[in-house]
C-alpha positions as CSV (number, residue, x, y, z in Angstrom):
1,X,-3.9,24.6,16.4
2,X,-6.5,23.0,14.0
3,X,-6.9,19.3,13.4
4,X,-4.8,18.0,10.6
5,X,-6.5,16.1,7.8
6,X,-5.5,12.6,6.8
7,X,-4.3,12.5,3.2
8,X,-7.2,11.0,1.2
9,X,-5.0,9.1,-1.3
10,X,-3.1,7.5,1.5
11,X,-6.3,6.6,3.3
12,X,-7.4,4.6,0.2
13,X,-4.1,2.9,-0.4
14,X,-2.7,1.8,2.9
15,X,-3.9,0.1,6.1
16,X,-2.1,-0.5,9.4
17,X,-1.5,-3.9,10.9
18,X,-2.0,-4.6,14.6
19,X,1.8,-4.2,15.2
20,X,2.0,-0.9,13.4
21,X,3.3,-2.0,10.0
22,X,1.8,-0.6,6.9
23,X,0.1,-2.9,4.4
24,X,-0.1,-2.1,0.7
25,X,-1.3,-3.7,-2.6
26,X,1.1,-4.7,-5.4
27,X,1.3,-2.8,-8.7
28,X,0.9,-4.3,-12.2
29,X,-2.4,-6.2,-11.5
30,X,-4.8,-3.9,-13.4
31,X,-4.5,-4.5,-17.1
32,X,-2.3,-6.1,-19.8
33,X,-2.6,-9.4,-17.8
34,X,-2.6,-11.7,-20.8
35,X,1.2,-11.6,-21.2
36,X,1.9,-12.1,-17.5
37,X,2.6,-15.5,-16.1
38,X,-0.1,-17.1,-13.9
39,X,2.4,-17.4,-11.1
40,X,3.2,-13.7,-11.3
41,X,-0.5,-12.7,-11.3
42,X,-1.2,-14.9,-8.3
43,X,1.7,-13.5,-6.3
44,X,0.6,-9.9,-7.0
45,X,-2.8,-10.8,-5.5
46,X,-1.4,-10.9,-1.9
47,X,-0.8,-7.7,-0.1
48,X,2.8,-6.6,0.8
49,X,4.3,-4.4,3.4
50,X,5.8,-0.9,2.9
51,X,9.6,-0.9,3.2
52,X,11.1,0.6,6.4
53,X,12.7,3.4,4.3
54,X,9.2,4.6,3.2
55,X,7.3,4.0,6.4
56,X,8.0,7.4,8.0
57,X,6.9,9.3,4.8
58,X,3.6,7.4,4.7
59,X,2.9,7.8,8.5
60,X,3.4,11.5,7.9
61,X,0.4,11.5,5.6
62,X,-1.8,9.9,8.4
63,X,-0.7,12.5,11.1
């Protein structure tokens, strides 16, 4: 059976932590930032974790 390729979009968007969780960036930080509160923009800077419900779908893209 041939090797399976990693999904290129997933490779660019997600990284794995040492414990196996999946890190992601927050949305809504690209443009139209003038109307957003400073606190909201600051909190969007930090990375988040993928929810447990979506983890298996994303791991499938890295198979």
